N, C-alpha and C positions, 0 to 999 in steps of 0.2 A: 934880604931885599930882593924883590923880583927883578931879574935882569933881562929875561927874554920870555915872550909868549909865543909858543909854537902853535900852528893851526890845528894840528891833530897830535895824537900821542906818539911823538917821534923824538928821538935824540938827534943832535945836530947832523951827524953823518948821514942819517936817513933823510933829514929835512932837505939836504942839498938835492937829492934825487927828486923830491916833490917840487921844489922851486923850479926845477928845470922844465916842468910841465906848464908853468904859468908865466913864461917869459913873454915880452911884448907881442911876439908872434910865435905861437907854438906850432911846429910842423912835425908830424910823425909819419913814418911810412913803414909798413910791414913787408918783409920779404916773402911771406906766405903767399901773397897774391901772384907770385911768379911761378908757383908750382901748379901742375895740372890738377891736383886734388883741390886746391883752393879755388880755382876757376870753376870747378864743378860743384863745390860745396853748396848745399841748399837748393840745387837745381835738378836733383835727381841724377847727377853724374857719378863720378868715380869715388866720391866721398859721401856715402849715404848718411843721413842724419837720423837721429832717433827722437821719439817723443820725449818731452822734458818739461820741467818747471823752469821758466826763465829766471826765477828769483832764487833758485836753490843754492845753498852755500857751496862754495868750491872747497876742495880738499885743502887742508892746511896743516902745518906742523908748528911746534912752538918755536923752532929755531934756537938760537943761543939763549939760555936762561940767565937773566940778570939776578932774579931773586924769587924766592917762594916764601910767603908769609901765611900764618894761620891765625884765625881769630878764636875766641873762646869756644864758640859752638863747633869749631872744627872745619869751617870753610877755608879752603886754600885760595890765595890770591897770587897769581903768577905774573911777573913782569918779564917779558921775553922779547926777542928781536921781532917777533911777528904779532905783538899786541899784548893786551891785558886779558887774562883769563881767570875765571872763577870756577871752583869745583862745584858740580851739581849732578847728583845721581851718578856718582863714580865717573863722570866725564869732566873735561876741562872745556868750559864754554866761553868763547871769545866775547868780550864786551864791546859796546859801541863807545869809542872814545870821542868825546865831543869837544875836548879842549885840553891843553897841557901847558906847562910852564917849566922854566929852568932857572935856577939861581946858582951862579958860579959854575963849577965843572962837575959837581957831585950831588946836587939837590934837584929832584925831579917831582913833578906833580902831574897826575893824570886824572882828568874829570871823566867819569864813565857812567853809563846806564846799561841796564840789561837790554837785550835785543827787543826792540819795539816798545820799550817803556817810555813814559813821559819824562821829559828832562827835569821835572820837579823832583824826581826820585834819584837824581844824580848824586854821586859821592866822589871824593878825591882819594886816590891811592898815592901816598907819599913814599918816595924811595930815596934813600941816601946811599951813595956808592963809594967804593974805593976801586978805582979802575973800572972794570966792567962787572963788578960783583956787588950786590946789595949788602950793606952792613947794618941797615935798619929799614923797617917798613912800617907804615901806619895807615889808618883810615881816618879821614876827616870830612867835615861837611863841605859841600861844593860852594857854599857861601863864603868860605875862607880861602884866601890865597897864600896862607902861611905855609912854609916848608918845615921839614922836621927839625931843622936847626933854629927855628923861630916859632915853633908850634904854639898855638893858642888853645883855649878851651875847646873841648869837643873832639880832640884827636885821640884815637884808640890805637895803641901800639900793637903790632902783630908779632907773633913769635916766628923767628926765622927758622926755616926748615931746609934740609939738604935738598938740592935739586933732584936727587934720585927719588925723592918722595913721589914725584909725579911721573916717573919713568913708566912707560907702557900704558898710561891712561889715555883713552880715546879723546881726540881733540875735535871740537865742533866750531866751525867758522861762523861768522856773521853772514847773513844772506845778502844778495844784491837788492837794490831798491829801484823802483821805476822812476826814471827822470821825466819821461813824457810818453804819452800815447797819442797818435794822430791818425786821422782818416785822410787818405789820399784820393784825389779826384777821379782816379781810375778804378776805385772800389777797393784798393788794397789797404792794409793796415800797417802802421809803423810803430814799433815800440822800442825804446832804448832803456837800458839798465846801467847801473853803476854800483860799485861795491859800497856797502854801508859805511865801511871805514875808509876814510879818504887816503890813508897811507898806502892803500892798495892801488892807487891811481898812478899809472906810469905811462906807457905809450897809449896813443889814441884817446887821451883824456880819461882812460879807464872805462870807456863805454863798451857795451855789447849792443848790437843792433839786430832787431828781428823785423822782417819785412815779408809781406805776401798777402794773398787772400785770406780771409778769416779762417778757412779750413786748413791752411798750410802756411802759418806765419813762421818762416824759417830764419834761423840765425845766419847772418851774412858776414863774410870776411871784410873787415875794414882795411882799406889800403892807405888811407891818409886822413889826418885830422889837423885842422888849423883853427886857432881861436885867438883873438886879440884880447887884451885886458878889458876892453869895453864890452866884451861878450859876443862880438860878431865873428862869424867864421863859416867853415864848411867841413863836412864829413863825406868821404867817398867810400862806398861799399859796393861789392859785386853782387849782381843778380845773374847767376850763371857766369858768363865771362864778360858781361856788360857792366861797366862802371856807372853807378848812379851817384850824383852829387846832391847832397842835402845842404841847403843854405839856411842859416839861422842868424838871429841877431836881436838887438833891442829896438823896439819901435815905440814911438810916442803916440799917445791918445788922450782923450779928455779925462780919463780916469787913471792914467798911468802915473807912476812915481817919477821922481826927478831924473832917473836914469832910463825911464821907459819900461816896457814890458817885454819879456822874452817871447819870441815868435819864430815859428818855422816859416820861411819865406817861399821856398820852392824845392821840388825834387826833380832833378833833370837827368834822364838816362842819356848816355853818350849817343849823340846823333839824333836825339829825339827832342820833342817839345817839353817845356817845363810843365810839371804837374802841380796843381794846387795842393796844399797841405794844411789841414785844420786841426789844431790842438784840441784834445778833449779836456774839459775843465769841469770840476777840479781833477787834478792828476790822481788816478787811482793808486791805492797802496797795495793792491793785490792784482794779479793777472786777470784781466777782464774775462768774464764768462762769455762763452760762445766762440773763443779763439783757441785754435789748436796750434801748439808750438812744437818745433823741433830744434835741436841744438847740434852744433858742430861736434864731431867726435873728439 
């Protein structure tokens, strides 16, 4: 029987960390902003930035391995502390976990798709554990919510392999995805990204922010992030040593849904006038052409 549905592929101990980021009022602050390098980052100061792809996957490890399963063709499926991974071309490629569930204390279900794939291709990885070690693993259709102890038709059992099987294999993370791109009334461009897998979201809502003229859209240090459950909030980031406050929220309109539409309301530099911010729609899935990005070291 399904007892819990988790928002992403997490076990309860990790879920507690995620829930802490969506309390009625989430407030995070980074200590990096207090350092000279942080104040100069992105402004040509003491922490020079390098050209980058703002969506490039960040380095990742497997972390503690729960289980490794192998299907008949030889593909390996890894359930680990840092996500769900599949073997591909001698690498372990992280999958996009779009849902999960738990029954009791030892039955888990992870619904996943390959990076960038349509959700219609999703599958379930089913894991049964004793303690923190898998004792059985299987693959099932995402249309089923059955666990291994109550499996229905369509479940294919995987052969358990020793975790040492994947030792030394290169690990590939999922990329970041664009949350929004906006044009600012002073001619600058604002772009924010977030990890594809929600379990990577911790401080600052998981956002990375890039801001500047189209020829130099630099990653900025985020010093605070606040958001209510209704979707309204602020994000503060540094341009040189000057804090800029981005206000966002839900607004109503003739074509908006019952909760309204997301909008960026203003961008205000400390001591300056508020700047207008216009979202680009639809939100691009790739970094827009004509923009040059640099990232923090």
